[in-house]
C-alpha positions in Angstrom: 8.3 96.2 180.7 10.1 99.5 181.1 10.0 102.6 178.8 13.3 101.8 177.2 12.2 98.3 176.2 9.0 99.5 174.7 10.7 102.2 172.7 13.3 99.6 171.4 10.4 97.3 170.3 8.6 100.1 168.6 11.7 101.3 166.8 12.6 97.8 165.7 9.0 97.3 164.4 9.1 100.6 162.4 12.5 99.7 160.9 11.3 96.2 159.9 8.2 97.8 158.2 10.3 100.4 156.4 12.8 97.7 155.2 10.0 95.5 153.9 8.3 98.3 152.1 11.5 99.7 150.4 11.8 97.1 147.7 8.2 97.4 146.6 8.5 101.2 146.5 11.7 101.0 144.4 10.1 98.5 142.1 7.0 100.7 141.6 9.2 103.7 140.8 11.5 101.7 138.4 8.5 100.3 136.5 6.8 103.7 135.9 7.1 104.5 132.2 8.6 107.9 131.4 6.2 110.6 130.2 6.4 111.7 126.6 7.9 114.9 125.1 6.3 117.2 122.6 7.6 117.8 119.1 8.6 121.4 120.0 10.6 120.3 123.1 12.5 117.8 121.0 13.2 120.3 118.2 14.3 123.0 120.6 16.8 120.6 122.4 18.0 119.3 119.0 18.6 122.8 117.7 20.7 123.6 120.8 22.6 120.3 120.5 23.2 120.3 116.7 23.8 124.0 116.4 24.0 125.6 112.9 23.7 122.3 111.0 20.2 121.6 112.3 18.1 123.0 109.4 16.6 119.7 108.6 15.9 118.6 112.1 12.4 119.8 112.4 11.3 117.8 109.3 13.0 114.7 110.5 11.5 114.9 114.0 8.0 115.6 112.6 8.3 112.6 110.3 9.3 110.4 113.2 6.5 111.7 115.3 4.0 111.1 112.5 5.2 107.4 112.3 5.6 106.5 115.9 3.9 109.2 118.1 5.6 111.2 120.8 8.8 109.9 122.3 9.0 109.2 126.0 12.8 109.5 126.1 15.6 110.9 124.0 19.4 110.5 123.9 21.9 113.2 123.1 25.5 112.1 122.4 28.3 111.5 120.0 29.5 108.4 118.1 32.1 107.2 115.7 31.8 104.4 113.1 33.7 102.9 110.3 32.9 100.2 107.7 34.3 98.2 104.8 31.6 95.5 104.2 31.6 94.9 108.0 31.5 97.8 110.3 31.5 98.9 114.0 29.9 101.8 115.7 30.6 103.2 119.2 28.9 106.0 121.1 28.0 107.6 124.4 25.5 110.1 125.6 22.8 111.0 128.1 19.3 109.7 128.0 16.7 112.3 129.1 13.2 111.5 130.4 10.6 113.8 131.8 9.8 112.0 135.1 12.3 109.1 135.5 15.6 111.1 135.6 18.5 111.3 133.3 21.0 108.5 132.7 24.4 108.1 131.0 24.3 105.4 128.3 26.8 103.8 125.9 26.1 102.0 122.7 28.1 99.8 120.3 27.2 97.5 117.5 28.3 95.7 114.4 26.9 95.9 110.9 27.3 94.0 107.6 26.4 95.0 104.1 27.4 97.1 101.1 28.9 99.9 103.2 32.3 101.7 103.2 33.6 104.8 104.9 33.9 106.4 108.2 32.2 109.1 110.1 32.0 111.0 113.4 28.5 112.1 114.4 26.5 114.1 116.9 23.5 111.9 117.5 20.0 112.5 118.9 18.0 109.3 119.4 14.3 109.4 119.9 13.0 106.6 122.1 9.4 105.4 121.8 7.4 103.0 124.0 10.1 102.7 126.7 8.5 101.0 129.6 11.2 102.0 132.1 14.6 103.6 132.0 16.4 100.3 132.5 14.6 98.8 129.5 17.0 100.8 127.2 19.8 98.3 128.0 19.0 95.8 125.2 19.8 95.2 121.5 17.9 97.2 118.8 18.3 96.0 115.2 17.5 97.5 111.8 18.7 98.6 108.4 20.9 101.7 108.0 21.6 103.7 104.9 24.2 106.4 104.5 25.2 108.6 101.7 27.3 111.7 102.3 30.7 113.2 101.7 32.1 115.7 104.2 28.7 116.2 105.9 25.3 114.7 106.2 22.1 114.4 108.1 19.7 111.5 108.3 17.8 109.0 110.5 16.9 105.3 110.7 14.7 103.2 112.9 15.9 100.4 115.2 13.5 98.1 117.0 13.7 95.7 119.9 10.6 94.2 121.6 8.0 97.0 121.7 10.6 99.8 121.9 11.6 101.9 118.8 14.9 103.8 118.8 15.3 106.5 116.0 18.9 107.7 115.7 19.2 111.1 114.0 22.8 111.7 113.0 24.6 114.7 111.7 28.3 114.4 111.3 31.5 114.6 109.2 33.1 111.9 107.1 32.7 110.0 103.9 30.2 107.2 103.9 28.2 105.3 101.3 26.2 102.1 101.6 23.4 100.1 103.1 23.9 97.8 106.0 22.1 95.5 108.5 23.1 95.7 112.1 22.2 96.5 115.6 23.0 98.8 118.5 23.5 97.4 122.0 23.0 99.8 124.9 25.0 99.4 128.1 25.3 101.3 131.4 29.2 101.3 131.0 31.7 101.7 128.2 32.8 98.5 126.5 34.9 97.6 123.4 32.8 94.4 122.8 30.2 95.3 120.1 28.5 91.9 120.4 
């Protein structure tokens, strides 16, 4: 056997080992849960995001942290919604994690209830118990209550499996009511809320 043949055999063997190990390495990296954020980090980013209308943000974040602990991801984005008994909500933003990277996400969802009005919001969503970044792409249901004219600030909690998503919204519009609905997160924009 000459030198060139041995080298080719060794290179092929190394390439085979590398290709067989790549899926298991990618799976291990994808299944690592994101690390959590402190209350101070969330409040600082929220204040930068919401700007001058963020006076009540600290108390909302502290209440959410008291109930569900420290979030291991959060989303900053914007959304629009409208309702008259039945409603629709569409939004987009970026999900931030400490150790699993940042990712653009979209959300949409229907609602039904005693709800009327429309609003455009800047939204921060705190995400708790997220096992991996891809796990955000699911449906999260809950009850939403809104009561504001011209401006408002509030939060709700949506759940799906073990994950809790807490949208904190501040926006403009006129909205009054209580509704039952869900948000569906997707990697790309879609008009289909179901």
